[in-house]
Structures are given as structure tokens and as C-alpha cells.
C-alpha positions as CSV (number, residue, x, y, z in Angstrom):
1,M,101.0,78.8,108.4
2,D,100.8,82.8,108.9
3,P,97.4,83.9,109.8
4,L,97.7,86.3,107.2
5,V,98.9,84.0,104.3
6,Q,95.8,81.9,105.3
7,T,93.5,85.1,105.0
8,M,94.7,85.6,101.4
9,E,94.3,82.4,100.3
10,L,90.8,82.6,101.5
11,L,90.0,85.7,100.2
12,R,91.2,85.4,96.6
13,P,90.7,88.8,95.4
14,R,90.0,89.4,91.7
15,A,88.2,91.7,89.0
16,L,89.9,94.8,89.9
17,L,88.2,98.1,88.5
18,W,90.3,101.1,88.5
19,K,89.6,104.7,87.9
20,Q,91.0,108.2,88.7
21,L,88.5,111.1,88.8
22,D,89.5,114.7,88.7
23,A,87.5,117.4,90.1
24,A,87.2,121.0,90.7
25,G,84.4,123.2,91.9
26,D,81.5,122.3,93.5
27,W,81.1,118.7,92.8
28,I,79.6,115.6,94.2
29,V,79.6,112.0,93.3
30,R,77.6,109.4,94.5
31,F,78.2,105.4,94.6
32,P,75.9,102.5,94.7
33,E,75.8,100.0,97.5
34,A,78.6,97.3,96.4
35,D,79.1,93.4,97.3
36,G,82.8,93.3,97.3
37,V,85.4,96.1,98.6
38,V,85.9,99.7,97.5
39,F,88.8,102.0,98.0
40,S,90.1,105.4,97.1
41,L,93.0,107.7,97.9
42,V,92.9,111.3,97.7
43,A,96.0,112.0,95.5
44,S,95.9,115.6,95.7
45,G,93.3,118.1,97.0
46,R,90.8,117.1,99.6
47,C,87.3,116.0,99.9
48,V,84.3,114.8,102.1
49,F,83.3,111.1,102.3
50,R,79.6,110.6,103.6
51,S,77.5,107.4,104.2
52,D,74.9,106.6,106.3
53,K,76.5,103.2,107.6
54,H,79.9,105.2,108.5
55,G,79.0,109.1,108.8
56,S,81.0,111.9,107.3
57,H,84.9,112.3,107.3
58,E,87.0,114.7,105.8
59,L,89.7,113.0,103.7
60,S,92.9,115.4,102.8
61,E,96.0,114.5,100.4
62,D,97.3,110.9,100.6
63,D,94.6,109.6,102.8
64,F,93.3,106.3,101.9
65,L,89.8,104.9,102.4
66,L,88.7,101.3,102.4
67,M,85.4,99.7,102.9
68,T,84.0,96.2,102.7
69,R,80.4,95.6,101.3
70,P,79.6,99.7,101.5
71,G,75.8,100.8,101.4
72,E,75.5,103.8,99.3
73,W,77.9,106.8,100.1
74,S,79.5,109.8,98.2
75,L,82.7,111.9,98.0
76,A,82.1,115.7,97.4
77,D,84.1,119.1,97.6
78,N,82.0,120.2,100.8
79,E,79.2,119.2,103.0
80,T,76.7,121.0,100.9
81,A,77.9,120.4,97.5
82,T,75.3,120.1,94.7
83,A,75.1,117.1,92.0
84,S,77.6,117.9,88.9
85,E,77.7,116.5,86.0
86,L,80.1,113.6,85.5
87,E,82.2,113.4,82.3
88,I,83.7,110.1,81.6
89,H,87.0,109.5,79.4
90,S,87.2,105.9,78.2
91,G,89.6,103.9,75.7
92,P,92.7,101.9,75.6
93,G,95.0,103.0,78.7
94,V,92.2,105.6,79.8
95,R,90.1,105.2,82.6
96,F,89.4,108.5,84.2
97,A,86.3,110.9,84.8
98,R,86.3,114.6,85.4
99,I,83.4,116.4,87.5
100,G,82.8,119.8,88.4
101,V,84.1,123.2,86.6
102,E,84.9,122.2,83.1
103,D,87.7,125.0,82.3
104,S,89.3,124.7,85.8
105,E,92.3,122.8,86.8
106,A,91.3,119.9,89.1
107,G,91.5,120.6,92.7
108,T,91.0,117.1,94.0
109,R,92.5,113.9,92.3
110,L,91.1,110.4,93.3
111,M,92.3,107.2,92.5
112,G,90.8,104.1,93.7
113,G,88.0,101.3,92.5
114,G,86.8,98.0,93.6
115,F,87.2,94.2,93.6
116,V,85.1,91.2,94.6
117,F,86.4,87.8,96.0
118,S,86.1,84.3,95.4
119,D,82.3,83.4,95.9
120,V,83.6,80.1,97.5
121,N,84.6,82.1,100.9
122,K,82.9,85.4,100.5
123,E,81.0,84.9,104.1
124,F,84.6,85.3,105.5
125,L,84.6,88.7,104.1
126,E,83.2,90.9,106.9
127,E,85.2,88.7,109.8
128,L,88.6,89.2,107.8
129,L,88.5,92.8,106.4
130,P,87.7,96.2,108.4
131,S,84.1,97.5,107.1
132,F,85.5,100.9,107.3
133,V,89.2,102.3,107.3
134,V,91.0,105.3,106.6
135,I,94.8,105.4,106.5
136,S,96.3,108.7,107.0
137,P,99.8,109.5,105.5
138,S,101.0,109.5,109.0
139,D,100.2,106.1,110.1
140,P,102.6,103.4,110.1
141,G,102.8,101.6,106.7
142,A,101.1,104.3,104.8
143,T,104.3,105.2,102.8
144,R,104.2,101.3,101.6
145,L,100.7,101.4,100.8
146,R,100.8,104.3,98.7
147,S,103.7,102.7,96.9
148,I,101.7,99.7,96.3
149,L,98.7,101.8,95.0
150,D,101.2,103.8,92.4
151,L,102.3,100.2,91.2
152,L,98.3,99.2,90.9
153,A,97.7,102.5,89.0
154,D,100.6,101.9,86.6
155,E,99.3,98.0,85.9
156,A,95.7,98.7,85.9
157,A,96.5,101.6,82.8
158,S,98.8,98.9,81.0
159,D,98.5,96.2,78.6
160,R,101.3,94.5,79.2
161,P,101.8,90.7,79.5
162,G,101.1,89.5,82.9
163,R,99.1,91.9,83.6
164,S,96.3,90.2,85.3
165,L,98.7,88.3,87.8
166,A,100.5,91.3,88.8
167,L,97.0,93.2,89.4
168,H,96.0,90.1,91.4
169,R,98.9,89.9,93.6
170,L,99.4,93.8,93.9
171,L,95.6,93.5,95.3
172,E,96.8,90.9,97.8
173,L,99.8,93.4,98.9
174,M,97.2,96.1,99.3
175,L,95.1,94.2,101.4
176,I,98.1,92.9,103.7
177,E,99.0,96.6,104.5
178,V,95.4,97.4,105.4
179,I,95.1,94.5,107.6
180,R,98.3,95.2,109.2
181,H,96.8,98.7,109.8
182,N,93.7,97.2,111.3
183,P,95.1,94.2,113.0
184,C,92.0,93.6,115.7
185,N,90.1,92.0,112.8
């Protein structure tokens, strides 16, 4: 049997949380420690990723970030950004937030979320997935990954029959692409 198929059967991703963040001006968003996997795509603009665990990295348009069991981390407009008020929008089909200068066009758009795995095989998580990976648009497989993320975004925002199954399969495809990019795990 294909080892990648076995990996997906062991992990069984579930419980997707999907958000879009539009940011403008001087901004920073801090995220707490998480037990599962978090990911983010810089859909437009740029930002700076920071964490004690993984250092500081500048992310540009179409860069994809994935972390397994991350500690506290942040995304910001620049290295010296100060806190901004986060405005959350919710409702049927609406899953986005806005931060920074209120009346200006978003300079950065981030799409991402997080998910957890079946408790049964949670101990394999760190062995099977990279703890930190950035995939840039010029990397092999990046175009496929972006297509999968676009489908994930569309499905997460919908209320169509079969939504949960489609999200589950798309999460698996996203993870396969990340593992293909980082085969040393």
C-alpha cells in the first residue's frame, strides 16, 4: 500500500475552521498555541510571520504556511507593528475579519484556518507532518495546492449537501500536497 495513503488513514483530519482576514495599515494579529494544524495563504499583499518556535519570516503573495502544534505566533504588517482592533464579521456564509485602518482598501488578504485529527492516532502527528513549512508560488506543487485551497474556501463558505465530506477530502488533498513538498518526514 502507498505510504501516503496509510498516513491519511492514520491522521483522519476533521473539524475545519476557515477564515479570511483583510488587513490594512499598521496591524498585528496574535494567535494562541494550538494542538492541531494551522495554515494560512497570503492571497494578496505581504506580511511578517513571527514565533518563538520558528523565528521570523516575510511572507509574500501566494505563500502558503502550515504549522503542526504551533506555539504562540503572529502575523503582522511589519516587524514593529502595534496592536490593532480586530473587527469580526459572522453570519451565514460570512467568515471573515478586518483589521487595521478602517476606511482603506485591504493591503493584505489572508485565508486560512486550522483543523484537528482523530484522537486515536494523534501521537503520529509530529512524525508524519512537518512542524513548519512555507511553500512559495515557485515551488513544485504550489499551483496544485492553490487550486485545492480555492476549492476549500468555496466549500467552507457554502451550505451545500455533502459539504462536510467534501471538506474532509479537500483537507486530505491539501495535506498530501504539503507532505509531497516536504518528503523528508
